[in-house]
N, C-alpha and C positions, 0 to 999 in steps of 0.2 A: 504494500500500500504506500502510495506517495505521501510524503509529508506535505502538509498545507502550511504556507507561510501564515504566521499569526500576527495580528495587529495588536499585540500586547506592547504597544509603543510606550517606551519609557518617556514620561513627560519631563522635559528639561526643567531643572529647578532654578536655573538662572534665566533671566529674560532673554529672549532671542533678540539679536541686535537688528536684524533686517526683517521687517514685517511685510507680508504681502496681503494679509487679511485685515482690513480695517474694520472697526466695530460696526460701521454702517454698511459694510459690504454684504451683498446677498450671495449665499453659497449654494452651489448646485453640484450634483455628481457629474463627473465627466461622462460624455456620451457612451463610452465603451463599458462603463460599470453599471451594475444593477445590485441593489441591496435586497437581500431576502433571507428569511429564516431557513436554515438548512438542518433538517431533522437528524441526518447522519452525523453532522458535526455538533449537534446540540447547541448551536449558536447562530448568530447572524453572520453572513458572509458577504463580501463584495465579489460578485461574479464578473469575469471579463473573458474575452475570447480565448485566452491562453490558460485560464485556470480560475482559482478563487483565493481569496484572502479571508482567513478566519478572524473575526473581530472579537476583542475582549468585550465584556459586558459594558464597561464605560464607553468604549469606542462605539459600540452599537447604539447606545443611548444618544450619543452625539450625532452619529450618522443618520439615525432615523429622523432627525430634525433638519437635516440638510435637504431641503425640498425645492430649492430654486425660487422661493418666495420670501423666506425668513432671513433677516440679517444675522450676522454673527452675534450682535448684542441680543437679538431676539432669541437665538438659540440658548445663549447663556441664561437669559431671564426665564425661559421655559424650563430649563433644567434646575435652576434655583427654586422655582415654584414646585417642581416635582420632588426635589430633595431639599426641603427647608432646613435652614440652619447651617448650610454648608456653603462656603465661599468657593465658587467654581470658576469664576471669570478667567483667572490665569491658566488653569488647567485646560479649559475648553479652548481658549484662544491658542494656546500652545499646540493642542491636538489639531486644530484646524490648520495651523501653519504646517505641521508635519504632513497632514493629509494633502494639502496643496503641493508641498514639495515632492510628495510621492506621485502626484498626478491624479489622485483620486477625485479631487474636487477642483472647481474653478470658482472665482469670485468676480463679481461685478458691482459697481456702485449702484446703490438703490436709486430708483427713479423718483 
């Protein structure tokens, strides 16, 4: 059985110096990716023509909110509402930067 790359992306503890995702940017999956629950993996995965990426629970929570309509700040707000009492802004923004760098998502300025 082939191993599946996992998106257990370590979140950088120091702020990233070059940001590509602004808080008011709308995030969307790149066209070649599709997010879905994969029963065999017992997790959400990103499917693409060459394979799949198994997402950690926190990565899946974020990616489920990347819908092409919601801004990065909106994603943070939604997650902070879903998980009250936890400051998530830095972790979510760092993950979105990693997802962008890996080519999973694209960002555009909100209209």
